Phi, psi and omega in degrees: 000329177302329179288329172294323181289328171295321185289320179292329174301315181290327172300309178300323187290319184289314172309312179297314181294316182293319183264007171050055176236157175282146184299325180296338178266355183280128174214164183292335176281357181292136180220182174321314187295322186273337193246108186309314190271002180265093174246194179293329180286321181292318177307298186305310172314303177305310177308309190301311183296321182288325181296319174298307186302320185257355182056058179222167177224133171279143171270153178305325184283331171301309184298321178294338180274355182287123181234325185233163161316319188295323179298314179301315177302310177311302185302314182294315183296323174305303180301320185280333175286335173287347177286000000 
């Protein structure tokens, strides 16, 4: 369980870097509507970096369901729990 906590810290750092937001402003409810820099290119970059960081692959149907930061966390947690 502690590894998942460490991974979530890495998750937060990666999300903040890609979407150019401060860690203090990061929350699960943030979405395309709340983050100025979250466009289709940033989404692609974020998914690619998370796949490398966590050694997982997102399926197209999963990516299409992403609306919030919390959505990404939920998908990632499922993938990490399956490992």
